[in-house]
N, C-alpha and C positions, 0 to 999 in steps of 0.2 A: 325461480327455479323451483321446478316440481320435486318434492321430497318422494322418497321411496315408502309406498305403502305396503304394510306389513299384515293388518289384519282389521278386524272390526269389532265394537264394543257388543258385546252379547249379554252382559249383565252389569248393572249398578247397584250399589249400596253405600250412599253419601259419597265420600270422597273416595271411597273404593270402586275398583271396576275390574271386570275381566275382559279378555280380548280372545276372540276365536282368531287363530293365525291361519293365513294363508299358508299352502303347503310348500311353497318354495322360499320361506323365509327363514327358516331353521339353521341360520348361519351365525358364527359368532362375529362376522365382519362382513361389511358389504362395500364392494368400490361403486359408488354411483355421483355421475356426473364430476369426476375427477377427484372426489373427495371418498376417504376411507372412512365408513361410519361404524360405529359400534352397533353388533347386534342385540336383540332383545334378551339379554341375560340378566340375572338377579343383579341389581343395583345399577343397572342402565337408565340412561333416560329415554323416554319415548314421547311424542307429541300426539295429542287427541285434537283432531282438526274440527272445530265447530263454526262453522261459517267463517267470519274475518278473526276468529279467536283462536289461539292456539293453546290447549290446556295441557302443561307439563306434568309428566307424572313418571315415577320411577317403578321399575319392576321390584317386586318382593317375591314373589313365589310363581312357580310353574307346575304342569301336570298335564297330562294327557287323558283323552277321554277315547273310548274304543265304540266305534258308529256300528260295528256287526257282531258284537258281543251279546248273542240272543239266543243261542242255543245252548239247551241244557245238556245236550250229550256231548262227551268228550269227543266223539268221533266227527260230529260236525261243527265244533266249537271254531270259530275264525277270530280268535282273540290274538292282537298284535300281528294279525297278516297284513300284506301288502295293501295298500290305499284305505285301510281302517281306522288310521290314528288320526287324531287331531289334536295339535298342540294348544292348550289355553294357558295365559299368562295372567297373574293378578297384578294391578296397578294401584299405586296410591298418588293422589293428587298433590302436588308441590306447590303449583301456582299457575299463573297465566300471562302469557304474551299477548298483549294488547297495544296497538300502535307502536310495535316496537320496543315496548318496555315491559320487563318482567315484574310481577308484583306477587305476594303470598296473598291470595286472595279467595274468598269462598263463593263468589259471586257467579261463578260458573262451574258447574260439574259436569262431568261425561254423560250422555246420552246414548242409548241403544242404537245402533246403527252408525254412530260417528266413526269415522275411518281412522285409523291408527297409523302413523308413519314413523320412522327413524328420525331421531333429532338431529338436526342439520349442525354444521360448523357456527353458521351465522346465529342460529338459536342459541347454540350453547355459550356463544360469546354473550348474548343479552342475558341468559340466566345468570352467567357468573358476573354480572354487574358491570361491564365496561361497555361504554358507548366509544364511538371512534376518536372522542377528544379526551378521554380520559387519561391522566398521568398515571402510570401503572409499572410496577416492576414484575420480572418473570422470576417465580419462585418455583415452579417444577411442571409436572404432567398431571392429567388426571390418572386415576389407577384404571379404568376401564377404557375410556377412550383415547388415552395417551395424548390428549389434547392439551397444549400449552396453557398453564394456569398463570394469568398474571393478577397481581393484587393491588387496588387503588391505592396511591400513596397517601392521599389525603386521610381516608377515612380509617386506614391502617394505622399510621404512624400519629395520627392526633387521637390514639386511643391507649387505653390500659391494654396490655397484651400478656396472656399467660400461655407457656410454653412448656408442655408437661409429657413425660415418659420415661420408661424404665432405663436403667443405665445400658448403653449400647442401642438404644433405640434410635438414636440421631437425633437428639432434641439440641445438643451443641451445634451441630451443622445447621440446624434450621435457624437458630439464634444468629449464627454468624451470617448465614446466608440472606437472612432477611435486611440486615444492616449493610451487608457487602453490596449488595444489589442497589440499596438507597444512596450509598456513596458514590458509586458507578453510575448515577443518573447524572442528567444535564445540570441538576439543580447544585452540584456540590460545592461551586463558589460562592452561591448565597447561604447555603446551608452552613458554611465555615464561618460567614459573617453574623448570623443572628440565632443559630442552634449551638447548643453543647449536648454532648452525650458522655454519660458517666457509666463504666462498667465495673461493678463489683464482683470480681474474680476471686473466689475463693481457692481455686486449684491451679492457677497459673496458666490457663488454657489459651487465652487470648493476648499473650504477652510477645508471641514472635514477630519477627522482623515483618514489614508489610503487611500486619493482620487487618482484617477489614478492607484490604486494599489501599491502605492509606500510608502514605510516607510520614516522616517526623515533622513535616511542615504542617500537617493536621492532627497529629496524635502525640498524647504524652503517656508515658508507662511508668506507673509508680510501683516498684518491687518493695512492698513493705518488707523489712526485715528487723526482728526486735532483738538479734543476735549482735548484727554488724550495723552501725552508723553510716548512713550514706547521706550526704547533704541533697545529692539530685534526686534521690527518692522519697524524701521528706514530704509530707501532704502539707499543703499550706492552709491554715484553718485561721479563721478570724477570731480573736480574742474573745468577742462578745459570746461566741459560741462553745467555746472550750472552758471558759471560767464562769461556767453556770453551775448555779448551786444544785439543781437537780443532776445534771450528767456528772458532777463531781462526786456528790454524795454515793451514786450508784458506782463510779470508778473506783472509789477509796473504799467502798463496802462500808459506809458509815452507819452506825447504830442509830435508831430513829430518836431514842430518848434525849441522848446528850450530845451525842456528836452530829448528827444531821443539824441542831439549831447552832451549834458552835460553827459549822462551814457555812451556813446561810448569813449569820451576822457578820463573820469575817470577809466572806465575799462581797457583802453590801459595802463595807467599807473601802475594801481594795479597790473595786470597780467605780466607787463614787469618788473616793477622796484621795488615792494613790497615783495620781498623773504623772510624777516623774521621780528621780531620784531625790530631788529636794524635798518633795512632799513626804515622802517615806523617812528620811531623815528627821525631819521636824517632828513627823507624829512619833517616831520612836523616841527621840531624845525628850520629847514632852513627857511620853511615859516615864522615862527613866528618872525625871525632876519629879513626878508625881510620887514615885515609889521613895525618893529620898526626903521630900517632903511631907508625906505621910506615913513615915515610917512607923508610927505607933499603930496602924490601924492596917496594913498589910502584912502578909504572912512572911514569917521570918526568913524563908529563902528566894523571896520575890527578887531580890539584887543579885543574887548568885545564877538565877533562872535566867536573868535579863543578860547579864555578862557571857552566860554559856550561848544564848541565841546570837550574841554579838561575835562571838568566837567563830561560831559556825558559818557566819557570813564573810569571815575574813578579818575582821579589825584587829589590829596589832595587838598582842596580848598584854607587850609593855603599857599601853594606853588605860588598856582596862584593869591593870593592877591598881591603878590610881583610885579607881571604885572602892577596892577591896581593902587596900592597905593603910588608907589615908585616913580614914576617919572611925570613931568608936561612938557607941551610946553608953553615956553615963546617966543613971539615973532618969532615964527616959530623954535625955539632951542630945542631940546629935553633935559631935565635935569634931575637928579636925585634928590628926595627930600630927601639930607642929610645936615648934619649942614654944610658942606663946599660946597654944591650945586654943586658938581661935574656933570660932563657931562657924559652921557650913551655913545656917540657916540664919537670915536677918528677917524676923519675922515668920512670915509664910512663905518666903522666898528664898531661895539659895543666895548666898551671899557673894560678894565679887570674889572674896577670897577662895570660897567653895568653888565656884565656876572655874578659877585659874586652878587650884590644887587638883581638882578632880578631871582636868582636862576636858571639860565638856565640849567646848569648841572644836576641839582636834576630833574628838569620838564622832561629833556630827559629819565633820566633813568625811571622814572615813567610812562612815554608814553609806553616804552619800555617794562616794566613788567607787566601793565596793559593790554596792547595789546597782549602780549605771552598767557595770559590766557584766551582769547576769542575764543569761537568757531569759524570757519571760515566764517560762514554767518555773524556773528557779526562783524568780522573783516572789511568785505566789508563795513558794514553799518558805521560802524566808519570811515573808510576812506572817505566814500561818505560827511559824516558830513563835514570833514575838507577840500574836494573839493568844498562843497557847499560856504564855506567862502572864498575860493580861487579865484573862479570865480566873487564873487561879491566885493573883496577888490579892485580890479583894475576897477570894473564897466563893465567888457567885457559881464556880464550877468545880466540883471534884477533879484536880489533874489527874489522877489516876484513872478517870473513866475516859480521858482524851488520849493518854499515852499510846495506847494501842493503835490509834487511828493513824498516828505517825510513823508506825512502821509500814502499813499498807501505803501510806502516801510515798514515802521513799522509793518502794518497789514499783509503784506505778509508775511514778515520775521516771524512773529510769528507762523504763520501756517507753512512755511516751516521747520523751528527748531524742530517742533514736528515730522515730516515724513522723513527728510532727513540728512544723514550722509555723510558729503564731505569727501572724500578720495582721496589719490593719485594714487591709483591702485585698480581695481576691480576684478581682476584675481580670487582670491581667496575667495571672499565674497559671491558669488552665487553658488548655487547648479547645479544639472542636470534639475531639474524642479524648477521653481520659480514661486509663484501664488501671484500676487500682487491684493489684495483684496481693493476697493475703496468704499466699501459699507458706511463707518463712515467717508469718506472724504467729505470736503466743495468743493463748485463748483470749486473753483478756484485750488484747487490741483488736483480735479479731471480732468481739463484741462490741467494741467501741467504735471503731472507723466507720462501718456502714451507718450506723446511726448518726453519728457526728456529720459526716460527708452529707448525708440525704437531709438532715434538716437544716445544716446551712445553706445548701442550694436551693431548696424548697421555699425557705424564708426570704431569700434574696431574690427570688423569683417573684413570690407573692407580693411582696413589697414593691418591686419595680412596676407589676401590674397594676397593684392598688394606686401608687403615686401618678403613673401615665393614664389610666383610665381604660385601657386597652393591651392586648397582647402584641407587643412589638419582638418579642424574642421569645425561643422557646428552650426548656430543659427537658432532658429524657434520662432516666435513671433505669439502667439495666442491670438486675441481680441474677447472676447464675447461682444454682443451688441455693434457692430462696428459703427453703426449711431450715437452713443453718440459724437463720435470724428471725424468721416469723413463725416460728412453731408457736402455736397457741397452747401446746399442753403444759408449757414453764409457766404461762400465765396461772392456769389452775394450782400449780405448785408453789406459788408465792414468790416467783423469781422477779426481784425489783427490775432488774436489767429488762426482762422481756415486758413486764408491763408497760415500763416507758417508751420501750422501743416499738411496741404494737401500736401503743397510741400515737406515736409519730407517723407511722406509716398507715395506719386506719385513716388519719387525716389525710395523708397525701392522696390515698386512692379515691377519698370520696369528694376532697375539693380540689384537687391538682388540675383536672382537666380545664376546669376554668381559668386558671390561671396560667394556661399552657405549660403544664408540668405532666409529664407522661412517664408510667411506669412498666417496664417490662419484667415479667418474673419467668425464671426458668426453674424447675425443680423436677426430681424423680419420684416426690411424695406429696401430691396435692393434698392429700388428707391431714397431711400435718401444718399445714398452712393455715392461718386464722380463716374460718368461714366468713367473717366480714369482709377481709381483703379480696378473698376468693369470687364472692358475690359481685363485687365490684368490677371486675373485669370485663371488657368489652368485646374482645376477641380472643378465640383460644386457638392453638396448634397443637392437636393432641396425638402423640406418638403412642406406641404399645404399652399397655397398662394392664397389669393382672391382679393386682391386690384389690380385693373386694372393698377395702376402704376407700382406696382412692378412686375407684370407679363410682361407688355411691356419692361420693363429694362430688364428682363431676355430674352425676345425674341430678343432684340436687341444686346445683349451680348454674348450670347451662341450659336454659330454656329454649335455646335454638337446636340443640342437638336432638336428631330424631331416633327413633328406635334401631333402624338399620345400622345407621351409623356408629351408634353407641354400642351394637353388638359386635361390630367389626374391630373396635378398639384393641381387645385382648389377641386379635390374630394378625395384627399389621406387621409387616416386615420392617426390616431396618430401612430408617428414611423414608417409610410411608406415614402419612398423617392424616388426621381428620382435622379440616379447618372450619370452623364455626363463629358465629358472633355478629355483631352489628354490621360489619364491613360486609359480609356474605350472607345473601338471600337465601341460600340453601346451603347444607353441609357439604363439604368439598372433599372427596376421597383423593389424595395426591400422594405421588412420589416426589419430594424434594431433591432437586438436584444438587448432587454432593460436588464441591470444589475438590480439585484433584490436587492444587498447587497451595492455594492459600486457604488455610483450614484451621480449626482449633486444634489445639496439642491434646486431642483426647481419644486417638485412635486405641484399639485393643492392642495388648501386647501380644506378639507372636511368638511364643515359647519357643517352638522348633527352630526358628531363626536365631533366637537368643542363643539357645543351647548348642547350635552347631560349632 
């Protein structure tokens, strides 16, 4: 098919060239061989024909020259008269189509005399990187040509994606549209078997019925609420990830000098030795016996503190009274208060009389039974209560340094119990798409859950790939309003939460791709996100941004963004975006299709309708 010729190269300066336009080609659009083609306006593609090679360029400026502007007298000046004007457009070379493949290359440059033509639909398709057999999804239309834009499934979704834009610019619609189209593809059944998607939703935008075009067969929504306990909304977390010293130290705001070492030592014992209620009861009864046997060396309040911890667990007070009422210390000798005043100790061990009178066996059985019925988080707290007594009994730690920690532990556990279910295995608890809404969560849980979920699913994926030797399944983590948890400013302010969390996400974005773990970030403030994370993204969808810091961040981290596209970002309308990255050979200016029925709950409030 012959293309529409519009001019000829009249000047060349490296990758820049000027075109002298034919007089009849100054139109915004042309109908040519049944196709509507975009005219040579700023931002449009044009094709420079050089033998069998087609050099692709974009228009970045235009001007006119006057061929008859030679008279010095106003009377005879023919400036801007009919047939005196020639249009000159300036081009910048973007790449080359050779053998029906587009590549960014400097091998070919324009030459004076090369004919310039309108870029055809077929050529646009090649530029946009799609061959006839490429699996792709429709995302929208190009701004200038209104040409359908398809994105290749493999190179987009097997990458880390960034979606950025001011409030109201359309970024939520773009995020939703991207995955809606994927789930509408012919691959949905296979996707549901080998891939899982997790959406961290801070504002509850993706919790509606049929969101992402999926029924409950494929989707599960967790509406986290720290005010109301709801079993079906509890997030399943593996014990190994919750009962981790680093995470709990941050969650409980433990002080580094004394409280963090206490938690580390306690959790080491808890995770290693407390396998069930029998193990717990044996350890704590063994501790009680040591207090009695070594009564001369322990602090005076050790026994009462142990009894207090047992009462908190729910052990019968009548049983516990046997410990405090039936023996005394006379001249350093421990004795039972019985008629014959028999000794509790027989050498270095508790005597049979002591075991019977102090009801050691009965207390042990109650410890085991009460502990067995506790939820896992409460089991940990109960163990920590006894460990507090243990470290203070021999004065290895000042109990006054640890007591404030337990007030924070109680507050944190009250929140955790409402939103987390501790499980041994998470394989069958999540569905293909899992939306975690944090709209009704308090700040503490909002900070914890994304970190906990991300670390858990990343480590699970990493271990599985390491064991199998190759990627058989994939996981995709999608974080809306990502600046809430990936803000690098807090790291500089000494925020332990942020230090640990950023370390996790920086590892994910650096290493995740080779393990089949992919990250999608959406944010209105890209400048607040860690530069390390921003620089590791592969594909970008940029909506309108006007803040200089945000624009500077993008400029420094997006090598594929050209000057024209960058300058367009502050002027983009709602739903309009620049797409650039590894999957896109040249930056695309597009209008993302807006869903009218299935869409995020992010529409602007129309006040006049509300006030009617």
